[in-house]
N, C-alpha and C positions, 0 to 999 in steps of 0.2 A: 454134401457134394461142394466144391467148388467151382464160385461162378466169375471170374474174370473181363473187365470191360477190355479190349486190343485198342491200344495205342491209335496203332494204323489199320486202316482196312488188312482184312485178312490176316491178321497179326502177322505180318510184316514189320521186319527190324526197325527199317526204316522208309525216306520215300524220298523220290527224286523229279523233280523238274528242272526242263531247261530255259532259260527265262532269256527272250531274244528282242532287244529294243529295236522304234524304227523300221520298219516293212512299211515304206511309201512307195511309190508310183512314180520314182525319179531315178533317172540314171542321170553324173558327172561324168564329162569325157574332154580332156585335152584338145583332141583332133575329129571329134563325131564318132569315136570308134569305142563301142560297151562291148564288154564281156563281164563275166565273174569277179572283177577285181574292182568296178567300178560304178555297178548296179547297185540300187539299194532296191528293186521289187519293180520298177521300171517293164523288163523284159518280161515279169509273171514268173513262169517256168517253163517258157520256150529254151530250145536248145541254146546254151552262148549265156543262160541266166544265170545269176547269182542262185536264186535255187534249185537250178538243175545241176548246179556243182554241188550244192548242200547237198540233194537228195542221191547223186551219183554217189558220191566220195563218205560219205557221213553215214545218211538218213537209213540207206540200201545194208548200210553196213550194221546198224541198228535199230528197228523195226522194231522195239519196247519202248522207243524212244516217246515221250510226253514230255509238253510245257506250256507255254505260252505264249502268246506274242504280244509287247507291246505297241497299240497303234497310235501314230500323231494326227488327228485326223483330219489336222487342212494345212500343215506345216509343210507341203509340198505347195501351196499356195504365197508363200513368205520367207523363200530362197531370197539370198543377196542378187542382186543383178550385177551385169559388169565388173565379174570377177577374172575374167580370162579363161572361162571354160567354159563349154556346152552342158546347158542343161537342158535334160530331156523330162518331159512330162506330160502324163498320160491321165491323171488324174485318179480319183474312184469310179472308173466306167465300166462299163460291164463285163469286159472281159478281166480287168481287176477285182471286182468283184467275186467272177464267178471261180479266180485262181485261190480267193482266201475259202469257198466254199471248199473249194477241192482239198486245200490243206487242213481242214477242220480237223481232220481223222488224226492229225498227229498233234493240234495246237487249238487251243483256245485264244481266244484276244480278249487282250485289255485295255482301259483306256489309257493313254499317254499324253495329257495337253489335247489344245485345238493347235494353237498357234507351233506350240512344244520349245522352239529355241529361234531368236533372231542377232542380229549383230547391231549395237548403237551405232552412233554416230563415230564414236571413235573405234568402232571394229571390235568392240567387247562383247563378247556372248552374255546373251541375255535369257533364262532361264524363267520361262511364262508363269511359275507358280512359287518363285523364290521369292519376288517381294510384290504379288499383287495387291490389289488396294479392293476395299469391301463390294466399293460400287460397280466391281466389275463380274462378280462374282452368280448376278444374275444372268449377265451377258454368256456366260459361259456353259452353267446349267443348259440356256435356251440351245445353246448351239448344239451342243453335245445331244439333245433331244431330240433335234432336226436330223443329228445324223444317225441316231439310232433307228428312227422312224423312216427314215428315206433309204437306209440299206437293208435295215432288218437284223443289225448286228446290235447285242446286246452286252452291254461289260459293267459286270458283276466285282469286278476288283480292277485295281491300277496302279502305275506308279506316278509322281510327277515327276516331269526332265530333268533330270540332272541329280535327280531324290531333294532337288530344292525348294521348302515350301515357308511359309510363316504362319502367323496365326490366323489371318482371313485362309486359307491354302486350306486348313482345316479345318474351315467353319465349311467348305468345298465337299468335305467329306460327309461331315454330321447330314448336310443337307440333301445328299444325294441319295441312289439306293443302291448301293456297292454295300457288299457282305467283307471283303476284305483288300487288301494294302501293301503294295511293298514300300514303306515307308522307307526305311534307312537304309545307308549301305556300310554304316561303319564297322562290322561284323567281316567286311571282306578278307577273306584269306587266314582268318586269324579267330584264333579259341577267343569269344567273348560272354559275357551277359546278354546278348541279344541274339543268339545265332538259333533260339529257339522260337517258335509259335506262342502266340500271346493274344490274350483276348483285350483288347484295348475297351474298356468301358465307359472313357469318356466319350471316345467315336464309334463306339456298338460297332465294332467291325473288328475279323479277325488279322492280322498287323502278322506278312510272311516273310522270315528274314532272307535275305542276298547272299551266300555263305560264302559263294565261291566264284571265280571269274574261269572262263574258259580259255583263258592265256595262263591257268597256274603251272602246266610244267616249262612252256615256252619261257616266259616271265623265268621262271626257277630257274633253270640251267644257261641263263643272260644274264641272269645276275650273281651268277659262279663264273663265270665266265674268266679266264684271266685277261680278256681282250678287252675289259672296259678302263676306262678311264677314271683318272682319280674320283674327277666331277661324280659320274656316275655312281661309284660304288657309295659316296657320302651321300649322294642322294636317296637313291634305293639300296637300300643295306640288303641282305643274303635272308632270305628267308628259308623258315622250313620245309621239310620235305614235304611235296605234296603227298604222297604217299601216307606221311605220319598223319596230315590234317584229314584226310579224304579217311581214314581209320579211326579216329577220333569223332569226326560227324556219325558215321553208321555203329561204329561199337556203343554210342552213347545214346541211337535212336533219335540224331537229330535231321532236320532237312536236308537234305542234297540240292540246294538249289542254286544255278550256276546262271551267271551273267553272260549275256552276250548281244550283238548290235547285229543286222542286217545293213545298217550305214558303215561303209568301208573306207571310202576316199569323200574327204570333205570337199565343201566348193572352193576351199583357197588349195584342191591339189592334196594337201597332205592325207597320212593314214590316221583313218579313227582305231585308237587302242580299243582295244577288246572287240575285234569281229570274225563272223563264223571264216569270211576268205582267208585271213591270216592265222586261225587259229584252228584249222582243220587240226595238224596233228597235237596239239595238244586235246583237244576235244577227244582224241581216239583214246589218246590216252585214260583221261578219265573214264570213259566208257566201258574202256577192256577191261580199267582194274576192276569198276563197277558190276561185269557182267557174269552173270552167277551166282552172286550174291544175293540174300534175302531183301527187295526194294522194290515197293510199291513205284510202276513210272507212270505217273500220271499228272494233271496240271495244277497252279497256283489254287485255281480255286476249287478243285476237286479237295486239293490238302487241307484248306481252307475251313470249307463245310464239313468236311469229317470231325476236323478238329474239335465244329460248333457242336458237333453231335458227341462226340465225347464228354465236352465240357459240361453239354444241360442233359447228361443220362447219367442215371443212377442204378444200383440193384439191390433191391432187396430181399432176401430170404422169405419166405412164406412156409416154409415145408421142408422136408430132407433131401425131397426132388424137386421142389417150385421155388421158382421166384418171378417177383416182377421186374418188368426192365420199368422205369419209370421217367417220364420228360418234367424235367424243370421250366420247360417252356409251354404258353397251350394249347400246343397242338401236338398230335399226334404222329407226324409223317416224320418223326427223326428217324433215319437209320444208324447203327450201330455193329459193330462185329465182337462178340463176345466167344470165350475159350469155357471148355469144362471140360470135364475126365468123360462124359456122355457122347455115344455118337449122333441121337437123333433126339429132338428135342417137337413137343407136341404145343404146338401153339393155341392156346384155351382158347381166344378171341374169337379168333375166326376156325376154328376146328381141324388147323391144318398140322401135318406133318412134315418136319422140317429134317434132312441130312445133312449131317456134319463131314467138314473136311479135315482130313488126318494131318495135320503140321505138329511140329514142333514139341510131341509127346501128348498134345492135346488136341480136341476135333474143335472146331473152328466153325463159326456160324455167320454170315455175311449179312449185312443189308436187314437185322433184326428191328421191330417195329416197337415201341411203347405197348404193354400188356403184359400178358400171365401167361407162361410157361412149365412147362413142366419139363423135368429130364427124364429121358427112358432108357 
């Protein structure tokens, strides 16, 4: 009898997660008027808020979507002043925390820095972990602990602001309680050796790729537009069609992880490229294309947890119709999906019978623990 581990939960062909950065309780306005085009989260999910717009024109159309929101936990207190724009800031008050709890049905929350990013004296953007010093790490860990203890939000993973980091930033990961990290974005919108999940032995975490920008369709048609100037043609060469790239990810069982931002209008009044307000049409193209395919929609954390389980379990045949699921780790709580030609399993350790799910000419069994089984 053939027994195989499945690369993804429920033997899906691949998985998909919508990764959204910079949900913060701030709005930036020239005249004090706030709408979805300049709200970063200040209006929470009220009428006229960015999230209300996102929900009405996107999430309600694709309720299957799950993802990860990357929270900068104190960036709202480090915005530049005297920039000529009205900055409204509510902080992580009870209303904002209640809002986060409401949207947790679709999204988990991940770490995205303390101060996140700021402008130096010359007006240059400084990303918090790009050149961090070793003597600053304890302060970062302590600030993170205070936030988690005060809000009840626990971060199992995250990404560095601007994907910028140095060796000290990696030490921050080594001494944190993280299971996964979105470390790089060099694979965005292109075939790369880094498109896939990987276990980093040095950091002891799963690295989750960031494979697709939410504006990939909009960007493609703009780059192929006859209206572009020669300067833009040289700076932004044409790219392969998004459908071909998404097909490559899907057919090769590579995670479809989509980069977006809540932040849309910067403190200087310019537009933040890649943001959910401006990219609704492109996101609609992506998820319309994916709908109906065999995809596990989930969070980055769940993708990483399943991958950790996958690489740390093995199957040992113990007879013609019996086998053991063996954990390579010193605990038996690892859950895994397997597929067999048999419709039922007897889990001998707990004397329970498990009915499989018929899929792709196999019977699929989800959330199996380590232990001994017999196929029926």
